[in-house]
VEXVOMAR-143395 format. One record per residue (C-alpha): residue number from 1; residue in one letter; x, y, z. Coordinates in pm, 1 decimal. Layout:
BEGIN
[r NUM,"A",[X,Y,Z]]
...
//
This chain:
BEGIN
[r 1,"X",[3702.5,-6866.1,-3118.0]]
[r 2,"X",[3532.2,-6733.2,-3355.3]]
[r 3,"X",[3533.2,-6367.7,-3213.4]]
[r 4,"X",[3920.1,-6400.3,-3175.3]]
[r 5,"X",[3958.6,-6542.7,-3509.5]]
[r 6,"X",[3792.3,-6270.8,-3662.9]]
[r 7,"X",[3860.4,-5982.0,-3470.6]]
[r 8,"X",[4234.8,-5994.2,-3538.2]]
[r 9,"X",[4421.9,-5898.6,-3856.7]]
[r 10,"X",[4450.9,-6077.0,-4161.3]]
[r 11,"X",[4719.0,-6327.9,-4173.6]]
[r 12,"X",[4976.9,-6219.2,-4438.2]]
[r 13,"X",[5064.8,-6492.8,-4685.2]]
[r 14,"X",[5400.7,-6634.2,-4643.8]]
[r 15,"X",[5681.3,-6642.3,-4946.5]]
[r 16,"X",[5505.2,-6359.1,-5134.3]]
[r 17,"X",[5740.0,-6051.7,-5061.1]]
[r 18,"X",[5578.1,-5739.9,-4969.8]]
[r 19,"X",[5227.4,-5693.1,-4938.6]]
[r 20,"X",[5059.7,-5455.2,-5184.3]]
[r 21,"X",[4810.5,-5173.4,-5093.4]]
[r 22,"X",[4770.1,-4985.9,-4806.0]]
[r 23,"X",[4835.4,-5167.7,-4434.6]]
[r 24,"X",[4521.7,-5259.4,-4230.0]]
[r 25,"X",[4683.0,-5025.7,-3967.8]]
[r 26,"X",[4754.1,-4740.8,-4178.8]]
[r 27,"X",[4407.6,-4774.6,-4311.2]]
[r 28,"X",[4237.3,-4746.9,-3942.5]]
[r 29,"X",[4441.0,-4485.7,-3816.6]]
[r 30,"X",[4353.8,-4256.5,-4125.6]]
[r 31,"X",[3974.7,-4343.8,-4030.7]]
[r 32,"X",[4027.9,-4280.9,-3668.5]]
[r 33,"X",[4171.1,-3930.0,-3747.1]]
[r 34,"X",[3871.6,-3846.0,-3985.9]]
[r 35,"X",[3628.7,-3935.7,-3745.7]]
[r 36,"X",[3786.4,-3746.6,-3479.5]]
[r 37,"X",[3814.8,-3419.5,-3720.2]]
[r 38,"X",[3489.6,-3442.8,-3826.9]]
[r 39,"X",[3373.2,-3437.7,-3445.1]]
[r 40,"X",[3541.6,-3126.9,-3377.9]]
[r 41,"X",[3305.9,-2885.2,-3460.7]]
[r 42,"X",[3053.2,-3056.2,-3289.7]]
[r 43,"X",[3235.6,-3030.5,-2950.8]]
[r 44,"X",[3328.4,-2706.3,-2982.9]]
[r 45,"X",[2969.3,-2573.7,-3077.7]]
[r 46,"X",[2887.6,-2837.9,-2698.1]]
[r 47,"X",[3101.6,-2635.7,-2512.4]]
[r 48,"X",[3019.6,-2315.9,-2590.0]]
[r 49,"X",[2682.5,-2356.6,-2559.5]]
[r 50,"X",[2740.4,-2590.1,-2196.9]]
[r 51,"X",[2898.0,-2253.4,-2061.4]]
[r 52,"X",[2707.2,-2037.9,-1782.9]]
[r 53,"X",[2521.7,-1743.3,-1917.4]]
[r 54,"X",[2759.0,-1520.7,-1679.2]]
[r 55,"X",[3060.6,-1665.3,-1848.9]]
[r 56,"X",[2948.1,-1527.6,-2200.6]]
[r 57,"X",[2888.0,-1189.2,-2083.4]]
[r 58,"X",[3216.7,-1164.5,-1894.1]]
[r 59,"X",[3361.0,-873.1,-2103.7]]
[r 60,"X",[3039.0,-673.9,-1988.8]]
[r 61,"X",[3012.0,-714.1,-1645.6]]
[r 62,"X",[3431.0,-694.3,-1587.8]]
[r 63,"X",[3455.7,-1017.5,-1436.0]]
[r 64,"X",[3757.6,-1117.0,-1586.3]]
[r 65,"X",[3946.8,-811.3,-1428.9]]
[r 66,"X",[3757.7,-873.1,-1072.1]]
[r 67,"X",[3553.5,-604.0,-1048.6]]
[r 68,"X",[3228.1,-585.0,-890.7]]
[r 69,"X",[2869.3,-574.3,-1015.0]]
[r 70,"X",[2719.9,-301.1,-944.1]]
[r 71,"X",[2309.3,-193.4,-943.9]]
[r 72,"X",[2255.7,141.1,-1075.7]]
[r 73,"X",[2060.5,361.0,-807.9]]
[r 74,"X",[1679.5,408.2,-880.4]]
[r 75,"X",[1600.1,744.9,-976.2]]
[r 76,"X",[1372.6,918.3,-692.7]]
[r 77,"X",[1142.4,1048.5,-972.5]]
[r 78,"X",[986.9,664.5,-1007.0]]
[r 79,"X",[773.3,765.3,-728.2]]
[r 80,"X",[562.2,1037.1,-925.3]]
[r 81,"X",[356.2,799.3,-1091.9]]
[r 82,"X",[249.1,640.0,-735.4]]
[r 83,"X",[169.4,995.3,-609.4]]
[r 84,"X",[-17.6,1026.9,-949.9]]
[r 85,"X",[-200.6,732.4,-941.0]]
[r 86,"X",[-332.4,810.0,-615.8]]
[r 87,"X",[-439.1,1136.5,-636.7]]
[r 88,"X",[-592.5,1008.6,-944.6]]
[r 89,"X",[-805.3,754.4,-713.1]]
[r 90,"X",[-883.2,1014.6,-507.9]]
[r 91,"X",[-1026.5,1248.5,-737.7]]
[r 92,"X",[-1242.2,915.2,-856.4]]
[r 93,"X",[-1387.8,928.0,-508.9]]
[r 94,"X",[-1520.1,1258.9,-472.0]]
[r 95,"X",[-1873.9,1130.9,-594.3]]
[r 96,"X",[-1908.2,985.7,-267.2]]
[r 97,"X",[-1824.5,1356.1,-72.4]]
[r 98,"X",[-2011.0,1587.6,48.7]]
[r 99,"X",[-2390.9,1466.8,-175.3]]
[r 100,"X",[-2361.8,1187.3,43.2]]
[r 101,"X",[-2649.0,1394.3,278.7]]
[r 102,"X",[-2862.7,1444.6,-37.6]]
[r 103,"X",[-2894.9,1021.3,-82.1]]
[r 104,"X",[-3220.6,909.0,84.7]]
[r 105,"X",[-3151.9,744.4,407.4]]
[r 106,"X",[-3335.6,526.7,619.3]]
[r 107,"X",[-3253.8,629.7,962.3]]
[r 108,"X",[-3261.7,862.9,1249.6]]
[r 109,"X",[-3252.7,1242.5,1175.0]]
[r 110,"X",[-2922.5,1397.1,1398.6]]
[r 111,"X",[-2975.4,1795.6,1465.3]]
[r 112,"X",[-2719.4,2029.0,1327.8]]
[r 113,"X",[-2380.8,2177.2,1489.9]]
[r 114,"X",[-2232.9,2536.4,1461.0]]
[r 115,"X",[-1893.0,2557.9,1379.9]]
[r 116,"X",[-1807.3,2704.7,1688.8]]
[r 117,"X",[-1951.7,2422.3,1903.2]]
[r 118,"X",[-1759.0,2126.4,1748.9]]
[r 119,"X",[-1465.4,2232.6,1891.3]]
[r 120,"X",[-1640.2,2186.1,2241.0]]
[r 121,"X",[-1767.1,1851.2,2129.2]]
[r 122,"X",[-1442.3,1721.0,2039.1]]
[r 123,"X",[-1290.8,1788.1,2333.6]]
[r 124,"X",[-1523.1,1627.7,2533.2]]
[r 125,"X",[-1595.4,1374.7,2292.7]]
[r 126,"X",[-1369.9,1081.6,2476.5]]
[r 127,"X",[-1610.1,1129.4,2781.3]]
[r 128,"X",[-1911.8,1087.9,2597.5]]
[r 129,"X",[-1830.2,795.2,2459.1]]
[r 130,"X",[-1664.7,642.6,2764.4]]
[r 131,"X",[-2031.0,713.5,2911.5]]
[r 132,"X",[-2241.1,587.9,2660.6]]
[r 133,"X",[-2047.6,263.2,2700.0]]
[r 134,"X",[-2111.4,238.1,3083.2]]
[r 135,"X",[-2464.6,272.3,3005.5]]
[r 136,"X",[-2736.7,-20.9,3116.3]]
[r 137,"X",[-2994.3,-44.6,3000.2]]
[r 138,"X",[-2942.1,26.0,2629.6]]
[r 139,"X",[-3193.4,58.7,2368.3]]
[r 140,"X",[-3218.1,95.3,2028.2]]
[r 141,"X",[-3168.3,487.4,1932.5]]
[r 142,"X",[-2870.2,463.2,2177.0]]
[r 143,"X",[-2696.4,175.8,1951.9]]
[r 144,"X",[-2794.2,352.2,1678.7]]
[r 145,"X",[-2651.0,645.8,1747.4]]
[r 146,"X",[-2324.2,518.4,1927.0]]
[r 147,"X",[-2268.6,292.9,1566.9]]
[r 148,"X",[-2345.9,637.8,1372.2]]
[r 149,"X",[-2065.4,799.7,1598.7]]
[r 150,"X",[-1781.2,481.0,1537.0]]
[r 151,"X",[-1836.8,446.3,1137.1]]
[r 152,"X",[-1869.8,833.9,1106.0]]
[r 153,"X",[-1542.4,913.5,1269.7]]
[r 154,"X",[-1391.4,642.4,1117.0]]
[r 155,"X",[-1504.3,735.2,726.1]]
[r 156,"X",[-1351.3,1116.3,867.6]]
[r 157,"X",[-1021.8,919.5,950.5]]
[r 158,"X",[-1061.6,929.2,1325.9]]
[r 159,"X",[-1038.7,1349.8,1287.8]]
[r 160,"X",[-653.6,1271.1,1232.1]]
[r 161,"X",[-633.1,1531.5,955.0]]
[r 162,"X",[-532.6,1873.6,1030.8]]
[r 163,"X",[-790.2,2148.0,1054.0]]
[r 164,"X",[-1055.3,1919.0,1000.6]]
[r 165,"X",[-1280.5,2067.4,1322.4]]
[r 166,"X",[-1147.2,2424.8,1295.9]]
[r 167,"X",[-1077.5,2505.3,935.0]]
[r 168,"X",[-1422.3,2551.7,747.6]]
[r 169,"X",[-1218.6,2496.4,372.2]]
[r 170,"X",[-1102.0,2144.3,493.3]]
[r 171,"X",[-1231.4,1880.4,267.2]]
[r 172,"X",[-1298.6,1680.1,629.0]]
[r 173,"X",[-1467.0,1950.5,789.4]]
[r 174,"X",[-1832.9,1845.1,677.0]]
[r 175,"X",[-1745.1,1453.9,796.4]]
[r 176,"X",[-1642.3,1624.9,1122.0]]
[r 177,"X",[-1957.1,1792.8,1179.9]]
[r 178,"X",[-2147.1,1494.8,1106.9]]
[r 179,"X",[-1957.7,1249.8,1357.1]]
[r 180,"X",[-1974.0,1521.0,1622.7]]
[r 181,"X",[-2353.4,1630.9,1545.5]]
[r 182,"X",[-2375.5,1259.1,1643.5]]
[r 183,"X",[-2203.9,1255.8,1980.1]]
[r 184,"X",[-2419.0,1556.9,2072.6]]
[r 185,"X",[-2727.4,1367.8,1989.7]]
[r 186,"X",[-2608.6,1082.6,2183.4]]
[r 187,"X",[-2520.0,1270.1,2499.7]]
[r 188,"X",[-2853.9,1430.3,2491.0]]
[r 189,"X",[-3046.0,1107.5,2421.6]]
[r 190,"X",[-2844.6,966.5,2742.1]]
[r 191,"X",[-2962.9,1234.7,2952.5]]
[r 192,"X",[-3358.0,1130.6,2861.2]]
[r 193,"X",[-3249.4,764.6,2956.2]]
[r 194,"X",[-3326.8,582.1,3304.5]]
[r 195,"X",[-3009.9,437.3,3480.0]]
[r 196,"X",[-2775.6,463.4,3745.8]]
[r 197,"X",[-2548.8,683.7,3534.1]]
[r 198,"X",[-2834.5,978.3,3492.3]]
[r 199,"X",[-2590.1,1180.6,3717.4]]
[r 200,"X",[-2335.8,1183.4,3493.9]]
[r 201,"X",[-2470.5,1282.0,3185.4]]
[r 202,"X",[-2655.2,1538.8,3397.8]]
[r 203,"X",[-2285.7,1703.8,3486.9]]
[r 204,"X",[-2159.9,1646.9,3153.1]]
[r 205,"X",[-2430.2,1837.5,2959.4]]
[r 206,"X",[-2393.5,2097.8,3229.8]]
[r 207,"X",[-1947.8,2117.0,3146.2]]
[r 208,"X",[-2048.6,2167.1,2792.0]]
[r 209,"X",[-2364.6,2381.9,2804.9]]
[r 210,"X",[-2077.9,2600.0,3036.5]]
[r 211,"X",[-1813.9,2566.2,2810.9]]
[r 212,"X",[-1992.5,2668.1,2480.5]]
[r 213,"X",[-2113.8,2958.4,2670.0]]
[r 214,"X",[-1762.2,3088.0,2818.2]]
[r 215,"X",[-1607.2,3006.8,2485.0]]
[r 216,"X",[-1675.1,3310.4,2230.5]]
[r 217,"X",[-1655.3,3156.9,1963.1]]
[r 218,"X",[-1930.6,2906.4,2032.6]]
[r 219,"X",[-2169.3,3095.0,1809.1]]
[r 220,"X",[-1951.9,3108.5,1510.8]]
[r 221,"X",[-2151.9,2971.9,1193.9]]
[r 222,"X",[-2003.1,2821.0,880.5]]
[r 223,"X",[-2203.0,2636.3,556.1]]
[r 224,"X",[-2205.8,2364.6,748.1]]
[r 225,"X",[-2338.5,2474.2,1043.2]]
[r 226,"X",[-2741.2,2486.3,944.9]]
[r 227,"X",[-2676.9,2113.7,776.6]]
[r 228,"X",[-2856.1,1807.6,919.6]]
[r 229,"X",[-2734.0,1485.0,949.7]]
[r 230,"X",[-2920.7,1101.1,948.4]]
[r 231,"X",[-2771.4,797.0,1105.6]]
[r 232,"X",[-2832.5,599.0,764.9]]
[r 233,"X",[-2632.2,784.4,552.8]]
[r 234,"X",[-2250.1,814.2,627.5]]
[r 235,"X",[-2045.2,1194.7,526.0]]
[r 236,"X",[-1700.8,1117.7,341.9]]
[r 237,"X",[-1444.7,1381.6,290.6]]
[r 238,"X",[-1436.9,1599.5,4.3]]
[r 239,"X",[-1124.0,1360.7,-162.2]]
[r 240,"X",[-1101.2,1608.5,-450.9]]
[r 241,"X",[-1036.2,1915.1,-262.3]]
[r 242,"X",[-736.7,1754.9,-64.6]]
[r 243,"X",[-494.7,1898.2,-343.7]]
[r 244,"X",[-612.9,2213.6,-253.9]]
[r 245,"X",[-615.6,2232.5,105.8]]
[r 246,"X",[-250.0,2224.0,213.8]]
[r 247,"X",[-235.4,2116.2,550.9]]
[r 248,"X",[-429.9,1809.3,432.7]]
[r 249,"X",[-218.2,1771.9,123.8]]
[r 250,"X",[136.9,1744.9,310.8]]
[r 251,"X",[-59.6,1499.2,577.9]]
[r 252,"X",[-127.6,1270.9,304.9]]
[r 253,"X",[198.2,1284.0,82.7]]
[r 254,"X",[407.2,1276.3,413.1]]
[r 255,"X",[413.6,906.2,476.7]]
[r 256,"X",[455.0,874.8,89.7]]
[r 257,"X",[758.2,1077.1,70.1]]
[r 258,"X",[909.7,952.7,413.7]]
[r 259,"X",[862.0,589.8,251.7]]
[r 260,"X",[1058.0,665.4,-89.2]]
[r 261,"X",[1338.0,823.3,93.1]]
[r 262,"X",[1386.1,541.2,309.9]]
[r 263,"X",[1348.6,313.3,32.2]]
[r 264,"X",[1621.1,506.6,-174.0]]
[r 265,"X",[1867.1,539.4,104.3]]
[r 266,"X",[1838.4,148.7,178.5]]
[r 267,"X",[1874.8,105.5,-202.1]]
[r 268,"X",[2231.3,369.7,-202.0]]
[r 269,"X",[2356.5,205.1,111.6]]
[r 270,"X",[2321.0,-180.8,39.8]]
[r 271,"X",[2655.9,-354.3,-14.5]]
[r 272,"X",[2657.7,-418.7,-382.8]]
[r 273,"X",[2715.7,-787.7,-461.2]]
[r 274,"X",[3027.3,-974.3,-580.4]]
[r 275,"X",[3036.7,-1253.5,-848.8]]
[r 276,"X",[3319.1,-1455.0,-853.6]]
//
């Protein structure tokens, strides 16, 4: 009962004529109008701040006209810093190159191999390694030579670089000398070991010797022909010589260039995203 009595408008006195001052309903309406007008700036600020960022950039992105947003093509010159970084890293690794043989090593000595003999041993490398894999029984020297040939061949990128065997100026020629000399030492050691495959080793040695006699370039020498090697020291390529050897440089840059062109074509042909 109390809230009904106090919530309603006050009763006007009876018999006293027109009331003086502002009527209560008129005063309450004016108060509400002032409150609404005072909240208008706040409501406008909230409305503008709650809009998505995309709508606030409509004039720049052309959304009101229905145009599509395209990503600008990335210039191909952005690949140049990557190529430059790779070349700088290659020069940083140069200290593990040709001077590896000068470091003291605890291993088996390996006789040198002439430049002309490299091609003959390289053509029979698969047969030598296959024979060593089938050989029974083994000994520590044989296993040491097998491991050296595998590691040295890996260090020389498996002999895949162009001119690594035939070109004396190749930065991979010295490391190719190393693993091919190790393969020759492995074959000669197999020939002296007992086992059921002894006849295969003799036949392979005879064939290689005949190929060297028939090959006119078997006695050709190079600056690495008199260099001995050791199973305790890996010979790495001369990385700093790659920029000055065109076949090696082309082999290194070809995958990077092909990958860069593929990425550039992909970005150019990718459909542009539409924004509603």
